[in-house]
Every structure is written in C-alpha cells, then in structure tokens.
Backbone bond lengths (Angstrom), bond angles and torsions (degrees), N, CA, C in turn:
res aa  C-N    CA-C-N  psi(-1)  N-CA   C-N-CA  omega(-1)  CA-C   N-CA-C  phi
1 X - - - 1.397 - - 1.557 111.65 -
2 X 1.319 116.36 -45.83 1.458 119.89 179.64 1.502 107.96 -65.64
3 X 1.305 127.86 -37.57 1.415 124.20 178.55 1.602 108.75 -67.13
4 X 1.259 122.44 -36.99 1.421 124.18 176.60 1.540 111.11 -60.63
5 X 1.358 112.83 -42.96 1.520 115.45 178.31 1.529 110.06 -62.11
6 X 1.361 114.12 -45.04 1.481 117.12 -178.92 1.584 110.81 -63.93
7 X 1.308 114.11 -44.05 1.469 115.40 -179.94 1.541 111.38 -61.62
8 X 1.295 118.65 -42.84 1.495 123.02 176.98 1.494 112.13 -59.92
9 X 1.344 116.34 -43.11 1.414 117.46 169.93 1.468 121.17 -57.40
10 X 1.365 112.00 -46.22 1.480 120.48 177.37 1.549 112.62 -62.84
11 X 1.384 116.51 -42.91 1.321 123.91 178.52 1.660 112.08 -59.26
12 X 1.279 108.71 -43.92 1.488 115.19 175.89 1.453 114.65 -60.53
13 X 1.423 114.70 -41.99 1.460 119.00 179.39 1.528 111.67 -65.09
14 X 1.323 117.98 -39.71 1.463 126.20 -173.27 1.577 111.94 -78.10
15 X 1.404 114.98 -26.66 1.460 114.73 -171.17 1.412 112.19 -110.44
16 X 1.323 117.97 0.34 1.531 120.20 179.03 1.460 110.70 -139.56
17 X 1.323 119.21 163.73 1.417 122.30 178.40 1.518 114.05 -68.40
18 X 1.347 117.03 140.23 1.426 117.93 -172.74 1.647 101.20 -108.88
19 X 1.377 114.15 142.49 1.303 115.89 177.87 1.639 112.83 -104.15
20 X 1.313 112.07 6.20 1.503 114.43 -177.22 1.551 107.98 -72.05
21 X 1.303 109.00 144.74 1.441 116.31 177.13 1.562 112.03 -92.88
22 X 1.394 113.66 129.61 1.390 115.53 178.38 1.598 110.61 -60.28
23 X 1.281 115.80 146.85 1.525 120.12 176.60 1.474 112.21 -133.08
24 X 1.234 116.99 148.97 1.404 122.40 178.41 1.492 112.00 -85.98
25 X 1.367 115.03 -17.65 1.518 118.35 179.16 1.564 110.06 -90.45
26 X 1.316 113.94 124.91 1.493 120.18 165.17 1.530 105.80 -121.58
27 X 1.368 114.68 154.88 1.423 117.64 178.48 1.477 113.13 -70.86
28 X 1.322 118.60 156.64 1.450 124.39 -178.71 1.585 115.08 -54.96
29 X 1.306 113.96 -38.45 1.536 117.96 179.46 1.471 108.67 -56.69
30 X 1.391 112.77 -59.67 1.504 118.44 -178.62 1.593 112.20 -57.08
31 X 1.320 114.71 -41.14 1.514 115.32 -178.14 1.543 109.71 -64.62
32 X 1.331 114.10 -44.36 1.555 115.90 179.46 1.581 109.37 -61.78
33 X 1.272 115.83 -48.52 1.510 116.74 -177.64 1.501 110.53 -58.53
34 X 1.343 117.56 -44.91 1.438 122.49 -175.64 1.511 108.63 -61.32
35 X 1.294 118.69 -51.13 1.519 122.79 -178.23 1.485 111.45 -63.37
36 X 1.372 120.49 -31.36 1.449 119.86 177.00 1.515 112.30 -69.11
37 X 1.501 112.23 -41.98 1.503 117.78 -171.76 1.578 108.86 -81.28
38 X 1.298 116.72 -28.71 1.534 120.20 -170.22 1.583 105.63 -129.83
39 X 1.234 120.46 74.15 1.528 124.25 -168.68 1.446 110.48 -65.15
40 X 1.280 123.21 -40.69 1.428 126.69 -173.50 1.509 113.52 -102.25
41 X 1.361 120.42 19.01 1.449 123.87 -173.84 1.483 108.81 -90.71
42 X 1.373 116.85 150.00 1.400 126.56 173.54 1.479 109.44 -109.25
43 X 1.378 120.69 116.49 1.435 124.39 -178.80 1.492 105.97 -73.06
44 X 1.341 117.24 129.41 1.578 127.26 -179.48 1.498 106.57 -94.82
45 X 1.338 119.42 -44.13 1.469 124.56 -175.51 1.548 113.28 -158.92
46 X 1.268 115.16 158.26 1.388 118.83 175.76 1.543 105.88 -131.18
47 X 1.351 115.45 151.36 1.442 120.46 172.81 1.484 109.46 -141.73
48 X 1.318 116.72 129.00 1.516 121.90 -177.55 1.433 106.52 -100.84
49 X 1.313 122.86 133.08 1.337 129.70 172.40 1.579 107.13 -122.22
50 X 1.351 114.78 176.66 1.492 121.33 -176.50 1.573 109.22 -56.88
51 X 1.259 124.30 -49.98 1.397 120.81 -172.75 1.524 113.63 -116.23
52 X 1.307 122.17 5.48 1.454 123.48 179.97 1.536 110.65 -158.73
53 X 1.294 113.82 165.26 1.618 121.93 172.57 1.353 106.81 -125.07
54 X 1.333 114.36 136.16 1.450 124.72 175.67 1.546 110.04 -106.71
55 X 1.354 116.60 122.49 1.443 124.16 177.33 1.611 108.01 -106.79
56 X 1.231 116.31 115.91 1.454 118.64 170.43 1.447 109.07 -93.92
57 X 1.459 116.29 134.27 1.458 116.26 -173.69 1.521 111.52 -151.47
58 X 1.182 120.02 165.81 1.454 126.71 176.30 1.578 112.14 -112.49
59 X 1.325 110.26 133.49 1.436 116.71 -176.99 1.542 107.07 -148.68
60 X 1.209 119.52 124.67 1.441 122.80 179.84 1.527 111.50 51.75
61 X 1.141 117.28 47.57 1.560 129.00 178.59 1.514 111.51 62.50
62 X 1.190 120.84 14.65 1.400 124.47 172.63 1.551 116.41 -113.87
63 X 1.351 118.86 143.10 1.459 121.33 179.96 1.533 107.75 -100.62
64 X 1.336 113.50 122.28 1.429 120.56 178.95 1.554 107.27 -121.50
65 X 1.443 111.74 172.10 1.399 121.24 171.24 1.498 110.71 -135.31
66 X 1.372 110.61 131.15 1.444 118.94 -179.44 1.569 107.59 -109.75
67 X 1.323 120.75 136.94 1.465 121.87 178.91 1.552 104.11 -118.60
68 X 1.366 110.32 126.80 1.503 123.46 -178.87 1.371 113.50 -119.65
69 X 1.408 113.59 140.80 1.538 118.46 171.62 1.472 102.89 -78.09
70 X 1.360 117.03 162.51 1.443 124.93 -178.53 1.564 112.29 -59.08
71 X 1.251 119.42 -22.35 1.534 122.28 176.74 1.486 112.61 -81.30
72 X 1.392 120.41 -1.88 1.363 122.11 -179.20 1.542 116.36 96.86
73 X 1.390 117.73 -0.27 1.403 120.45 -175.68 1.602 104.68 -78.48
74 X 1.363 111.11 133.54 1.461 116.37 172.01 1.489 114.17 -74.01
75 X 1.321 116.43 118.73 1.509 119.78 -170.70 1.569 104.62 -86.97
76 X 1.292 113.65 -47.48 1.510 119.31 -170.44 1.523 113.71 -163.36
77 X 1.276 114.30 156.26 1.445 120.80 175.20 1.453 113.82 -127.62
78 X 1.333 122.04 130.79 1.381 125.92 -176.42 1.512 115.05 -128.11
79 X 1.306 118.37 151.95 1.466 121.20 167.24 1.527 107.56 -147.55
80 X 1.414 109.94 138.78 1.430 112.26 170.75 1.520 111.90 -72.19
81 X 1.299 115.80 145.01 1.418 122.80 -177.96 1.614 113.60 -131.70
82 X 1.251 117.66 163.09 1.415 125.56 174.26 1.543 105.15 -86.20
83 X 1.426 116.83 155.12 1.430 116.36 176.86 1.506 111.15 -64.77
84 X 1.297 121.10 -27.54 1.468 122.45 169.75 1.410 118.58 -57.79
85 X 1.328 120.92 -19.64 1.381 125.37 -172.90 1.662 107.21 -92.58
86 X 1.299 114.48 -7.73 1.476 118.18 171.48 1.424 116.33 -62.70
87 X 1.210 120.80 144.71 1.609 124.41 169.04 1.488 102.25 -48.39
88 X 1.372 116.43 140.23 1.464 121.22 -174.27 1.592 111.32 -62.68
89 X 1.327 116.07 -31.33 1.463 114.06 178.74 1.517 111.92 -67.53
90 X 1.316 116.97 -34.77 1.464 118.43 178.46 1.494 113.62 -72.94
91 X 1.324 115.93 -36.27 1.496 120.00 -178.83 1.579 106.08 -69.95
92 X 1.243 119.65 -43.54 1.545 119.95 -179.21 1.495 109.79 -66.20
93 X 1.288 118.43 -42.13 1.422 123.82 176.21 1.471 113.32 -56.60
94 X 1.404 115.31 -46.01 1.394 123.76 -178.43 1.530 113.39 -64.04
95 X 1.262 113.43 -42.31 1.419 118.48 178.81 1.473 115.19 -73.12
96 X 1.303 114.80 -30.50 1.622 120.78 172.75 1.493 110.24 -69.93
97 X 1.286 118.18 -50.14 1.505 120.19 -172.06 1.501 111.50 -82.73
98 X 1.300 122.01 -26.23 1.479 126.02 -172.62 1.452 112.65 -134.47
99 X 1.256 116.49 40.67 1.532 122.45 -177.34 1.506 111.11 -64.82
100 X 1.306 121.20 -28.65 1.507 125.82 177.88 1.436 116.21 -84.47
101 X 1.325 117.34 3.94 1.507 125.91 176.42 1.550 111.78 -103.96
102 X 1.322 119.15 149.77 1.401 120.32 167.65 1.433 116.88 -106.39
103 X 1.306 119.99 147.38 1.494 121.05 -177.80 1.531 110.30 -79.52
104 X 1.351 116.53 128.95 1.469 120.65 -179.41 1.590 107.17 -109.01
105 X 1.363 119.53 -22.58 1.435 121.38 -178.05 1.541 107.59 -157.45
106 X 1.272 114.52 140.43 1.451 113.86 177.41 1.595 104.95 -151.48
107 X 1.313 116.56 129.03 1.502 118.11 175.27 1.550 110.01 -153.43
108 X 1.354 109.32 155.75 1.425 122.15 175.42 1.489 109.16 -94.47
109 X 1.285 115.00 135.14 1.459 124.75 -177.56 1.521 108.03 -119.50
110 X 1.335 117.17 122.00 1.429 122.90 -178.06 1.506 110.37 -121.38
111 X 1.308 119.00 123.82 1.466 127.19 -178.93 1.498 107.63 -141.51
112 X 1.329 119.53 126.68 1.464 125.03 173.24 1.581 108.91 54.38
113 X 1.432 117.63 38.60 1.374 120.19 176.72 1.444 118.81 77.25
114 X 1.359 113.69 3.13 1.519 119.66 179.10 1.521 108.12 -108.16
115 X 1.329 115.82 131.27 1.502 115.56 176.61 1.539 107.29 -103.99
116 X 1.341 109.20 146.03 1.486 120.37 172.66 1.499 104.68 -132.68
117 X 1.349 114.76 161.27 1.438 124.28 178.73 1.657 110.05 -122.46
118 X 1.148 111.88 137.23 1.466 120.58 176.61 1.525 111.14 -123.03
119 X 1.324 119.87 129.47 1.393 121.96 178.46 1.570 108.55 -132.17
120 X 1.275 116.55 130.13 1.483 121.57 171.28 1.592 108.68 -98.20
121 X 1.192 116.64 121.70 1.477 123.20 176.13 1.498 112.15 -124.04
122 X 1.353 110.72 155.06 1.589 110.81 177.87 1.507 106.39 -152.90
123 X 1.356 107.78 163.59 1.554 114.98 170.73 1.470 98.98 -135.89
124 X 1.366 115.51 -161.39 1.514 120.37 -172.22 1.535 111.58 -71.69
125 X 1.379 119.12 -16.57 1.425 119.38 -173.73 1.563 114.70 -117.03
126 X 1.387 115.64 -19.04 1.503 119.53 -171.36 1.493 112.54 -142.78
127 X 1.258 115.35 141.53 1.437 118.46 166.00 1.611 109.34 -116.55
128 X 1.315 114.80 131.22 1.467 119.17 -179.79 1.456 114.31 -128.03
129 X 1.215 119.32 149.69 1.428 124.35 171.30 1.431 107.95 -113.77
130 X 1.328 118.47 129.28 1.539 123.85 179.04 1.427 110.79 -116.56
131 X 1.356 118.04 151.55 1.462 124.07 -175.45 1.540 107.77 -129.27
132 X 1.401 115.58 139.82 1.399 117.49 175.18 1.515 112.47 -140.80
133 X 1.235 117.01 139.20 1.525 122.21 173.86 1.517 107.69 -97.96
134 X 1.269 121.57 2.63 1.442 123.45 176.29 1.518 114.61 127.31
135 X 1.359 120.51 -16.97 1.369 124.87 -172.82 1.477 111.31 -95.75
136 X 1.279 124.70 -35.26 1.435 129.90 179.96 1.516 107.94 179.88
137 X 1.335 116.26 -172.60 1.477 117.75 -178.44 1.506 110.84 -106.54
138 X 1.253 114.65 140.55 1.481 121.41 172.74 1.605 110.64 -120.74
139 X 1.299 111.80 138.52 1.490 114.48 178.88 1.460 110.04 -62.90
140 X 1.317 117.42 129.13 1.376 123.58 178.23 1.535 111.48 -102.76
141 X 1.377 116.07 -37.40 1.479 117.15 174.32 1.503 97.21 -163.78
142 X 1.424 108.76 160.61 1.443 120.95 174.93 1.578 109.10 -148.92
143 X 1.360 111.31 143.05 1.501 115.82 179.92 1.568 104.83 -138.19
144 X 1.431 112.04 136.03 1.522 115.29 174.35 1.464 104.16 -84.26
145 X 1.270 120.13 144.84 1.457 129.66 174.19 1.477 113.27 -78.12
C-alpha cells in the first residue's frame, strides 16, 4: 500500500505541472542521508512537498531524483531514460503492442533494490501510463482525451 501511494505521488509529479517552489533549505536528516548515500553528487534543486522532499542531483554525468521522507529515509530514486535504455524485451514489447503511440515520459523507478519502469504514451485519443517490473507492460492508468 505504501509503495502504491509513493508511486502515485511520483507519477503525478512526473506527468503534471508542479507548483512547488524549489528551496535551498533541506532538513538536517535529509541532508545527512543524501550525503551518505550519494557522496560525490551535486544537488541541482530541491522541492519540498507535504510528506516528502525531492532532491534532483547530478552524479557520474547522469541526472537523478531522490525522494526522502522528512525523517531522512530514502523513499525512491528515479531517472529519466531514453527508450533505447529499456531492457530489450520491454522495448520490443512496447513497440509491438503500442506502435501507434508516442512516448511522452519514460523513467526508471528504484525502491528497495527493485527497479520498475514507467512510460507515458499517447495518441490522438488516449493517454496511458504503463508500468513494468521487467516481464511486460501493465496498464497503470488511462485517460481519454
């Protein structure tokens, strides 16, 4: 249940405009946890929400986002990816099943050592978000335009 709530929050952030104002101030617990987990990372921005804080950072020439609870617990890690970075089985399955859709958002979601992929696709009539843990795509949400 907790993971479903987190995923829903993250998808909302990635697929819609956010009104949160970035802030330079993050609490000490989050700052300490972040620096222990990502020692050579450069923080690019922070966004504080009611129940979590998002830190966008650069590490090894990649831009990632870490989501922290106020107590400093790392909730999830995400990174936007290109379709060519998907596992080959997911890429071919996506092209085969949804070849008439275009990709509007694609990211890898990591929590507790488990990776999932989320892709938002759309055509003239429908916008869908699909989720995969590596075996195939499942419909996460769908909206008629």
